[in-house]
N, C-alpha and C positions, 0 to 999 in steps of 0.2 A: 103178503103171506104172514100169518101170525103163528108164533110158536113159543112155547115156554118150556125151557129145559133146566132142570136142576140136577146137577151131577155131584154126588158126594164120593170122595175117595178117602177111605180111612185105612186102606191097606198100607199106606206109607207111615203109619204111626210107629215111632221108635219102640223097640222091645227091650233095650238095655240102656243103662245110663252112660256107657262109654267113659267111665272114670269119674262122673259127676257124683256129688253127694246124693245118696239114695233119697233122703227126705226132700231135698230141693228138686231133684229130678221128678219125683212123684207128683209134687205140686205143679211143676211145669207141664208134665204129661196130662194131668187132669185139665189144666187150663187149655192146653192145645186141643184136647178132645172137644172141649166146649166150642172153641173157634171153628174146628172142622165141621161141626154140626150145621154151620151156616155157610160153609164154603161151597163153591161150585159155579156152574155156568148158567146164567139166566138170559135166554134169548127171547125177546118179546116180538121181534119182527126181523125178517130178512129182506134184503133188497137185491134185485137182479141187475146185471149189466152195469156195474159201477166201474168207471174209468180211473178214478183217483180219489184219494182221501187226504184230509187235512190232519197232520200230526200236530196236535195242540201242545205237546210237550216232548222234547227230544231227550235222548239218553245222555248221561255225562260221559266224559272222556276216559274214565277209569272206574274199576269195580271196587266195591266194598266187600272184602272177604272175611273181615274179622273185627270190625268196629261195632260195638254193641248198640249204641243209642242213636246214631244218625238215621233220620227217617228218609232214607234214600232207596227204599223199595228193593231189598235184597231178593225177595221172592220173584219180583218181576224182572230180575237181572236179564238183560237181553244183549244184543250186539251194542257195541260202543259207538257213540258219536255218529259219523256219517254211515257207519255200518248198519245202524238202526234204520236210517232212511232207506238204504239199499235193500234191506230185508223185505220191504213192501213192494219192491219193483219187479216187474216181469223178468228183466235181464238177470237178476239175482238167481231166480229159479231155473231159467234156461241154461245158466252156466253149468249147473249140475249135469244136465244132459249133454252139453257140449264137451265137458271133460271126459265123460264116459265114452263118447264117440271117438275122441282123439286117442284115447287109450284102448280102444276096441273092447270095452267092457259092456256087459249087459246093463241097461239103464232101467231102473225102477221109477216109473213116473211119480212125481210128488203130488200130494194132495193139493198143495197151494200152487197157484200159477202167477200171482203177483198182479200189480196194477200198472197201467201205462205211465202214471205219474203220481207223485205225492206233493203236497205243499206244506210248508212250515215257515214259521217266523225265525229269521236268523237272529240268534241271541247277541251277536256283535253289533249289528246296525239296526235291529228291530224291524227290518223290512221283510215282507213275505216273498218267498221264492218258490218257484216250481222246479221240481227235480225229476229228471228222467235218467235212464241209464242204457248203455249198450255194451255188448261183449266185444272186447278187443283182443286180437291175437298179434301182439307186437313182434313175435319172432318171424313173421312173414316179411317184415321190412327192416328189422333191427337185429343185426347179428349178435347183439349182447344177450338176446333171449333165446331159449330153446324153442324150437318150432311148435311144440305142443303146449306151450304156456298160454293160457287164456286168463283174462281178468275182466271184471266189471268196471266200467268207467262211468262215474257219476257226472252228470251235466246239470247245471242250474242256470236259471234266468229269473229276473224280477217278474213277479206275477202282477199283471195289470188288471185282470178281470176279477169277477166275483170268486171267492174261495169255494172249494168243493163243499157240497151240501153236508157231507158226513165227516165227522171228526173222531179222532182217537186220542184218549188221554189216560194217564195212570196216576195213582196216588198211593203212598204208603199209609195204611190205615192202622198201623200198630199203636197200641196204647203204651203208656209208661210201664204198666204191669206186664204187658206182653214182652217188652224188651228186657225187663228185669229177669225174665225167665228164658231169654234167648229165643223168643218167638217173633217172627216177622209176618205182617199182614199186608196184602196187596189188593188193590182194586184196579181193574182194567176196563174202561168203558168205551162204548161206541155211541156217539151222539148224533142226533139229527139237528144240525146247527140252524136249520130253518124254523123248526118248531120248538127247539130247546129240550126235546124229550130224550131220555136215555133208552135206546132201543136194545141194548145188550150190555151185560156186565159179567165179568168173571171175578169172583172173590177167591183169594188163595192165601194159605198160611203154611209156614214151615217152621221147624224147631230144631235147634242143635241139641242132640241128646247128650253131648259132652258139656253142655252149659258153659260154653266159652273156653273150654280147655284148648290151649294153643301149644301144648308140649309136642316136641318132634316136628314142628312146623305145621301143625294142624290148623286148618282154616275153618272156623266155626260155620260161617254162612255157606261155604262150599259143601261142607258135610250135611248141612241142614237140607240141601236140595234133595237128598235121599229120603227125607222124612217130611213130606209135603202133602197137602191136600188142597186142590186136586194134585195127584201125583204126576211127576214128570216121567219121561221115558225110563223104564225100569233098568235098562242096561247102563245108560250113561246120563243120569238125571241132570247133572250140572252142565253137561254139554248141550243137552236138549233145551235148556233155558234160553239159549240163543235162538231167535226167530219165533219165540212163543207168542209175541203180540200179533204178528201177521197170521199165525196159525189160527188164533181165535177170531181175529177180525174177518178173515175170509169165510168163516162159517156164517157170518152175519151179512157182510157186504160182498156179494158174489161178483168177482171180476168179470168184466165184459170179455167174451171169447176173442182171441186174436183173429183178425180177418184172414 
């Protein structure tokens, strides 16, 4: 199935400088508008019935909320460390429904369903592992936990077979000029590892309207999430950054339905 989608979100453009010098802010905003002109989602092909994906690059163990120049992809900020792996797995999304059930709350089905497994190279030993996950309710057997506490447990084992055909990776595409104006750029790609082609890519940018102002404990990159293209969730944009990679990837690699 072939599809090309280009989505531009300019509604997140900052309207005020939030304390930044007006001249430098106007220069930054003009550059940001240029970057937003090429931002969006480009999906060239979708694939049905995908069991698992290869995460070519994992997320770090900590976030960058206020350092200006490290090219560590603030726009693509997602779950940390193992949480990033979990976010692609079916159990992660099933947990949402299970918590709602235990608390007798109405459950709104998620658009994502997750994959049966993901694979990734372990940065410690360089070996490739297969990860899966299941929902555990430790309160059933351990009195230290309340009965309605549930969690996702990540399991891993060395992968001896061929890696999954489709891979996911991300890159910080900011230029020095971008960072001088507190703009961060991001590329999230879905690759066919058999053919080497890029079958989908999301380009995103965000800008801190305060231009690095940290007074009062302000976190520039956290604030920048509210001034992004494509825009994040309008109510809680910084929170919505978590899980963003899986949300895009599942538009491209449709998970196989659970039996």
